[in-house]
C-alpha positions in Angstrom: -7.3 -15.3 10.8 -6.2 -11.9 9.5 -8.0 -10.5 6.5 -6.7 -7.5 4.5 -8.9 -5.9 1.9 -7.5 -3.4 -0.5 -9.5 -0.9 -2.5 -9.0 2.2 -4.6 -7.1 0.9 -7.5 -8.0 1.8 -11.1 -6.9 3.4 -14.3 -5.4 6.9 -14.2 -3.5 9.1 -16.6 0.1 10.0 -16.0 0.3 12.9 -13.5 -2.9 11.9 -11.8 -3.6 10.6 -8.3 -5.1 7.6 -6.6 -5.7 6.8 -2.9 -5.5 3.1 -1.9 -7.1 1.8 1.2 -6.6 -1.4 3.1 -9.0 -2.5 5.8 -7.8 -5.1 8.3 -9.7 -7.5 10.4 -8.8 -8.1 14.1 -8.9 -6.0 17.2 -5.2 -5.4 17.6 -4.4 -3.3 14.6 -2.5 -0.4 16.0 0.6 -2.3 17.2 1.6 -3.8 13.8 3.7 -2.4 11.0 1.7 -2.1 7.8 3.2 -2.1 4.4 2.4 -1.5 0.8 4.1 -3.6 -1.9 3.6 -3.8 -5.6 4.3 -6.3 -8.3 4.5 -5.5 -12.0 4.3 -8.2 -14.7 7.5 -10.3 -14.8 9.0 -8.4 -11.9 9.5 -9.3 -8.3 7.2 -7.9 -5.6 8.8 -4.8 -4.1 8.3 -2.7 -1.0 6.6 0.7 -1.8 6.0 2.1 1.7 5.6 1.0 5.3 4.3 2.7 8.4 5.0 1.5 11.9 2.8 1.6 15.0 4.6 4.9 16.0 3.8 6.3 12.5 7.4 6.1 11.2 7.3 5.8 7.5 9.7 4.3 5.0 9.5 4.7 1.2 11.1 3.2 -1.9 13.4 5.7 -3.6 11.2 5.5 -6.7 8.2 6.9 -4.9 9.7 9.3 -2.4 8.0 12.7 -2.5 5.1 11.3 -4.5 3.5 8.7 -2.3 2.4 9.0 1.3 1.4 6.2 3.7 -0.9 6.9 6.6 -3.1 4.9 9.0 -6.3 5.4 11.0 -6.1 2.9 13.9 -9.7 3.6 14.9 -10.8 2.2 11.6 -8.2 -0.5 11.2 -7.2 1.0 7.9 -4.0 2.0 6.2 -3.8 4.3 3.2 -1.5 5.0 0.3 -1.9 8.4 -1.3 -0.2 8.3 -4.7 0.4 11.6 -6.6 2.2 12.4 -9.8 1.7 8.9 -11.0 3.9 7.5 -13.7 3.4 4.7 -16.2 6.1 2.7 -14.3 3.9 2.8 -11.2 1.6 0.3 -13.0 1.3 -2.8 -10.9 -0.8 -4.8 -8.5 -0.5 -3.2 -5.1 -0.7 -5.3 -2.0 -1.3 -4.4 1.6 0.7 -6.3 4.2 0.6 -6.7 8.0 3.7 -7.6 9.8 3.3 -9.7 13.0 6.8 -10.6 14.0 8.2 -13.1 11.5 4.8 -13.6 9.9 3.4 -11.5 7.1 -0.2 -11.4 6.0 -1.2 -10.2 2.6 -4.3 -8.8 0.9 -5.5 -9.9 -2.4 -4.2 -6.9 -4.2 -5.6 -4.1 -6.3 -4.6 -3.1 -9.8 -3.2 0.3 -10.6 -2.7 1.2 -14.2 -1.2 4.5 -15.3 -1.6 5.4 -18.9 0.9 7.7 -20.7 
């Protein structure tokens, strides 16, 4: 059973920064693509960023240049550094692990950006 535990969310003013972390259980972490998604009230969950086993990254257009995904395989942890935060970044952020057709999710962490 895969467990993903996010941390690092909180309340921040516009223009500020936060760093989210996601710790994954299991011994074979390095081979899987990890993702960060977010879901704002009354909106669908959307991909924010992903990072593959070869450290290739992909970002939503809305966060390019502001957010950076990284991973430390020795710690089974993936990160999302969020800079220049905007009120529209307010959402619950979820970590994901992609094992072929199956996707595992964390419980989410709230990020609130005040104007």
